[in-house]
N, C-alpha and C positions, 0 to 999 in steps of 0.2 A: 418517538426520536428521543425520548428522556430518559426511556429506558434503555436505550441502547448507551447514550452515554454514560448512565448509571452502572451499568454494568462494566463498563469499559473503565471507568475509573475505579471502581473494587477491584478487580483487574489488574492493572497498573499496580494501584498500594501493596494486594496479594504479595505481586512478584517482586518488589524493593522488598519485602519482608524473607526474600529465599533469593535475590541477587544481590552483593553489591555492586556491580556495574553497569548497573544501568542508570545513564547519565541522560535523559530524556525518554520520552514517550508521543506519540501520536496517533487521535485516535480518525480514520480513512476512509473513504468508499464513503456510502450511501448516509451513514448517520453523521458523518461531519459533514456531508455538507446540505443537509434536512432535506433528502430525497429518498427516504425509507418505505419500504413496503415491506408487506407480509412478510418475504422473501428473504430481506435484508439481514447479514448477519454484522456482528460485531468487528472489522478491521480495528487490528493495534500494531502500530510500530512502536519496537521495543527498542532505541538507540543504544547499544551498548560502548563502554569504551573503548575498548580495541578491536581489531579484527580477528584476533585469535580466536574471542569471543561468538565471533560470528556464525564459527560451523557448531556451536553447543548445540543438544539436542532440542528440540521442539517438546520430547516428553514430558506432559504429564498440560501443558502451554497450551495446545488447542485443545477446544472440551466446551461440551453445552451448558449454558449456565442460564437457568429462568426462561428455557424453549426460546433460546437464542443462541446460536454458537458464535462462539470465541475465536478468530482466523490470528492467532498474531504471528509475524513475523522481525525477528530480531535485525536488525541494521547497524553495521558498523557507524561512528560516529565520523569515521574520518568522508565516507561516505557523502555527509553533507557538508564539508567542509568549504569545498571549493563550488561557489555558487555556477558557475559556468557549466561544471560536469553535472551540478543538480538540472541545473534548465535544459541540458543538452538528452537528459533521461527521461521520456515522456512520465513511466512511473512515480520516480525520485519528482519529479516537477512537479506533480498531479496533489503529491503526497504535502509538497508543501505550498500548495496554490492553493488548496482546498480543507487542509487538514485542519484538527482542534488540538492544539496542546493541552495534555495530561497532566506529562511534568517535564519540566526544565531544570536541572541543579542551578543554574547562576546567569540566565539569559541567553547562553548562546544560542539555542534553537530558535526564541524568537527572533535573536536577530539577525539568522537566516533566513528564517522566514521572511521576514519584511524585505530584505538582498531579495529575496526568489519572485515574492511578487512583485516588485517595483520593475520589476526585466520580463515577466512571464509569458506576457501577450506582445513583447516585439516581435516584430516580424521574423529574423536572425531566430530567435529558437522554436516560434511555432512552426517555421520551413524545417528546422531539423528536427523537430515531435513528428510534426506529420511524414518525414521522408523517412523515419525507422517505422513509424507504422506499416507503411506504404511498401515499404522492404520485406514487413513480414507476411504480408498476403499473400502472395505463390504461396509460400509453404503451410498458410493455414489455412485455404481452396485447395490446395492438394491432399491434405489430413482430413478436410470435409469429403472430398472425394473418396478416399479408403475408405472411411466412415458410410459412405449412401453404399459404393460396391458390396461393401459389407453386412447389408443392413443392420448396423447397429446401431439401435433409433438414443443411444446416452449419450456416445460418442459425435453423431451427427446436431444432437442438440450442442454439447460443448465444444463444439472447433464451427459449427455455424452463429453460435455466439462470440469464436472468439475473429470469426470475419467480421461480422458485425461491426466489432467494436474497433477493428485495426480502421476497417471504411468510417 
């Protein structure tokens, strides 16, 4: 896990040298939760100051480094301001609940993370996140069926993983 964290920290520092709109960064996924395996990558959320930058190119960001794949995603800072919006979104809520802060301009990200963690397991938020996953399941099952019918091993694995994750 230490290698994943070191690579993530170095990556964020590199991005800070080339971008002036980064206001926060989170290490998320298995490296943040301490559950790395031989298949784990380095998932980083770069939080940028405005929504306009959200559509910026990811060219040059995702890459292999020291045998690990860096999967970097840009997220607008405003997507984290409303804690209720974060809690209702499974991905954002998990990022805030389990994420490791790598960069935080003035403590705003730590404060939002604290607020999110205080409410994360409240039944109303767990229910909304579960409902969203269950709502996705029929489409994911359909995609898995298409892959099976096409005898497409790669997409069978991808869609089986998505069905499993939803369940």
